[in-house]
PLY file of the C-alpha trace (Angstrom):
ply
format ascii 1.0
element vertex 225
property float x
property float y
property float z
element edge 224
property int vertex1
property int vertex2
end_header
-104.00 84.62 7.07
-102.11 85.13 3.79
-98.41 84.44 4.02
-96.00 86.85 2.35
-93.11 85.28 0.45
-90.10 87.24 -0.75
-88.25 85.86 -3.78
-84.66 87.04 -4.18
-83.55 85.80 -7.61
-81.54 87.63 -10.28
-83.03 85.58 -13.12
-86.28 87.48 -13.73
-87.78 84.58 -15.72
-87.35 82.20 -12.80
-88.55 84.82 -10.31
-91.69 85.57 -12.33
-92.30 81.86 -12.88
-92.15 81.15 -9.16
-94.27 84.20 -8.38
-97.10 82.92 -10.59
-97.10 79.45 -9.03
-96.95 80.77 -5.47
-99.72 83.32 -6.05
-101.90 80.58 -7.53
-101.54 78.81 -4.19
-102.78 81.89 -2.34
-99.47 83.41 -1.23
-98.68 87.12 -1.47
-95.36 87.49 -3.28
-92.72 90.21 -3.68
-89.52 89.86 -5.68
-86.04 91.37 -5.69
-83.35 90.76 -8.29
-80.18 91.50 -6.33
-78.98 90.81 -2.82
-78.91 94.39 -1.61
-82.51 95.06 -2.65
-83.50 91.70 -1.21
-82.01 92.61 2.17
-83.80 95.97 2.22
-87.13 94.35 1.33
-86.65 91.62 3.92
-86.12 94.27 6.57
-89.03 96.47 5.51
-91.62 93.80 4.63
-90.85 91.18 7.32
-91.93 88.30 5.03
-93.06 84.94 6.37
-90.65 83.08 4.07
-87.76 83.97 1.75
-86.85 82.02 -1.38
-83.23 82.97 -1.93
-80.89 82.37 -4.86
-77.30 81.58 -3.97
-75.61 83.55 -6.75
-76.74 87.17 -6.64
-75.30 90.53 -7.75
-74.46 93.28 -5.22
-74.71 90.93 -2.23
-74.03 87.21 -2.39
-76.91 84.95 -1.38
-74.83 83.14 1.23
-73.83 86.40 2.92
-77.41 87.66 2.67
-78.59 84.48 4.37
-76.08 84.92 7.20
-77.08 88.57 7.64
-80.77 87.70 7.80
-80.16 84.93 10.26
-78.35 87.31 12.60
-81.36 89.65 12.49
-84.35 87.31 12.48
-85.58 83.72 12.37
-87.41 84.12 9.05
-87.42 80.75 7.25
-85.26 80.61 4.11
-85.32 78.22 1.16
-82.12 78.50 -0.86
-82.08 78.07 -4.63
-78.88 77.25 -6.45
-77.45 75.70 -9.61
-74.75 74.11 -7.46
-75.49 70.47 -6.73
-72.32 69.58 -4.84
-72.86 68.25 -1.33
-70.37 70.76 0.07
-72.37 73.68 -1.37
-75.59 72.25 -0.01
-74.05 71.86 3.43
-72.62 75.38 3.35
-76.03 76.77 2.47
-77.70 75.00 5.36
-74.90 75.95 7.74
-75.37 79.60 6.79
-78.91 79.44 8.15
-81.12 78.18 5.30
-84.02 75.94 6.32
-84.21 74.04 3.03
-82.33 73.74 -0.25
-83.55 73.28 -3.85
-81.17 72.64 -6.74
-81.79 74.13 -10.19
-83.31 73.16 -12.53
-86.41 72.50 -10.46
-90.14 72.10 -10.83
-91.85 75.19 -9.36
-94.44 72.91 -7.79
-91.61 71.42 -5.74
-90.72 74.88 -4.42
-94.38 75.49 -3.56
-94.52 72.17 -1.70
-91.27 72.95 0.14
-92.59 76.41 1.06
-95.77 74.94 2.54
-93.77 72.33 4.47
-91.36 74.91 5.91
-94.21 77.22 6.92
-95.99 74.32 8.64
-92.84 73.50 10.61
-92.41 77.16 11.56
-96.06 77.39 12.64
-95.59 74.39 14.92
-92.49 76.01 16.45
-94.16 79.40 16.82
-96.97 77.85 18.82
-94.33 76.87 21.36
-92.50 80.22 21.29
-93.89 83.37 22.88
-92.42 86.64 21.70
-93.37 90.19 22.55
-91.05 93.07 21.75
-87.58 92.32 23.07
-88.57 89.23 25.07
-88.77 85.69 23.70
-89.76 82.63 25.73
-89.09 79.32 24.00
-91.23 76.75 25.77
-89.65 73.86 23.87
-86.11 74.74 24.93
-87.09 76.28 28.25
-85.11 79.37 27.36
-85.72 83.11 27.72
-83.91 85.84 25.80
-84.07 89.64 26.05
-82.74 91.46 22.98
-81.54 88.02 21.76
-79.37 87.63 24.87
-80.11 84.66 27.15
-81.52 85.40 30.59
-81.16 82.86 33.37
-84.39 82.54 35.34
-85.27 80.28 38.21
-88.07 77.80 37.55
-90.49 79.96 39.54
-89.67 83.12 37.59
-89.80 81.24 34.28
-93.29 79.93 35.03
-94.46 83.38 36.08
-93.13 84.95 32.89
-94.81 82.25 30.78
-98.14 82.97 32.51
-97.79 86.68 31.83
-96.81 86.17 28.17
-99.70 83.79 27.51
-102.05 86.56 28.69
-100.61 89.81 27.31
-102.27 93.09 28.28
-104.59 91.37 30.76
-104.85 92.37 34.40
-104.08 89.30 36.50
-104.66 89.08 40.23
-102.16 87.33 42.47
-104.50 84.34 42.81
-104.86 84.13 39.04
-101.10 84.23 38.57
-100.65 81.41 41.07
-103.32 79.34 39.32
-101.92 80.03 35.82
-98.25 79.57 36.64
-98.14 76.80 39.23
-99.82 73.54 40.09
-101.89 73.00 43.20
-98.78 72.13 45.16
-97.36 75.67 45.00
-96.74 76.68 48.57
-96.81 80.46 48.75
-98.67 83.14 50.56
-100.14 86.07 48.67
-97.30 88.57 49.04
-94.55 86.12 48.03
-95.76 86.58 44.45
-94.87 90.26 44.76
-91.31 89.32 45.68
-91.00 86.94 42.72
-92.36 89.57 40.35
-89.92 92.14 41.74
-87.02 89.81 40.88
-88.50 88.95 37.48
-88.85 92.62 36.58
-85.18 93.24 37.29
-84.12 90.44 34.94
-86.30 91.22 31.92
-86.22 95.02 31.81
-84.52 96.37 28.66
-83.54 99.93 27.77
-85.78 101.31 30.48
-88.88 99.47 29.26
-90.60 97.40 31.96
-93.34 95.14 30.56
-94.74 94.01 33.92
-96.82 96.85 35.30
-98.60 97.10 38.62
-102.34 97.76 38.42
-102.99 99.15 41.89
-105.78 97.42 43.73
-106.03 94.69 41.11
-102.77 92.92 40.32
-100.31 93.00 37.46
-100.35 93.28 33.70
-97.77 92.27 31.07
-97.82 95.15 28.57
-96.47 94.68 25.06
-94.41 97.53 23.62
-96.93 98.18 20.84
-99.80 98.49 23.31
0 1
1 2
2 3
3 4
4 5
5 6
6 7
7 8
8 9
9 10
10 11
11 12
12 13
13 14
14 15
15 16
16 17
17 18
18 19
19 20
20 21
21 22
22 23
23 24
24 25
25 26
26 27
27 28
28 29
29 30
30 31
31 32
32 33
33 34
34 35
35 36
36 37
37 38
38 39
39 40
40 41
41 42
42 43
43 44
44 45
45 46
46 47
47 48
48 49
49 50
50 51
51 52
52 53
53 54
54 55
55 56
56 57
57 58
58 59
59 60
60 61
61 62
62 63
63 64
64 65
65 66
66 67
67 68
68 69
69 70
70 71
71 72
72 73
73 74
74 75
75 76
76 77
77 78
78 79
79 80
80 81
81 82
82 83
83 84
84 85
85 86
86 87
87 88
88 89
89 90
90 91
91 92
92 93
93 94
94 95
95 96
96 97
97 98
98 99
99 100
100 101
101 102
102 103
103 104
104 105
105 106
106 107
107 108
108 109
109 110
110 111
111 112
112 113
113 114
114 115
115 116
116 117
117 118
118 119
119 120
120 121
121 122
122 123
123 124
124 125
125 126
126 127
127 128
128 129
129 130
130 131
131 132
132 133
133 134
134 135
135 136
136 137
137 138
138 139
139 140
140 141
141 142
142 143
143 144
144 145
145 146
146 147
147 148
148 149
149 150
150 151
151 152
152 153
153 154
154 155
155 156
156 157
157 158
158 159
159 160
160 161
161 162
162 163
163 164
164 165
165 166
166 167
167 168
168 169
169 170
170 171
171 172
172 173
173 174
174 175
175 176
176 177
177 178
178 179
179 180
180 181
181 182
182 183
183 184
184 185
185 186
186 187
187 188
188 189
189 190
190 191
191 192
192 193
193 194
194 195
195 196
196 197
197 198
198 199
199 200
200 201
201 202
202 203
203 204
204 205
205 206
206 207
207 208
208 209
209 210
210 211
211 212
212 213
213 214
214 215
215 216
216 217
217 218
218 219
219 220
220 221
221 222
222 223
223 224
């Protein structure tokens, strides 16, 4: 899969320079030369990574970084001519994943981009997300519309089983096998009660992802299904 990288840099020479090096490494690249355009492109393109200059016209890079971080977990590498430790710390505190000080070798940015994307890939493999629901297996946390939802261990394991098998019809026996170890002590219909409680906690704006398939079991339906 080709990763899309968005460069937000007001210096067109630097932006074009980076674009060439990144494309040579097989990345798809788009560029914006002010913060406002960069924000619009980030929202419309949903890039895999953003390379973001700190000093930008129309919308400051630091504020753009904070705005993006409130809206998504897209990885961000910040570029800046400022080498002071305080500026570096502020950039990372605003939500940047990495920091490169100008002047720089474009090959360093390429290497940093690959490293950040590898780290994100490792995290994504441990995070299940469909529509409004995110289940972070590393942290053991569930959010709906970015708001934390407190689930019992039983409901958490059930949700994880559903989200690992989206749009599949699962029987009660399959759910027990997928969600719990052999020591799970439950009769058939107790799963129905657990699912009833789980549904109440993860429904959002009238959308209920766990659907009953009469005569068969249940199915976790993604919103784009």
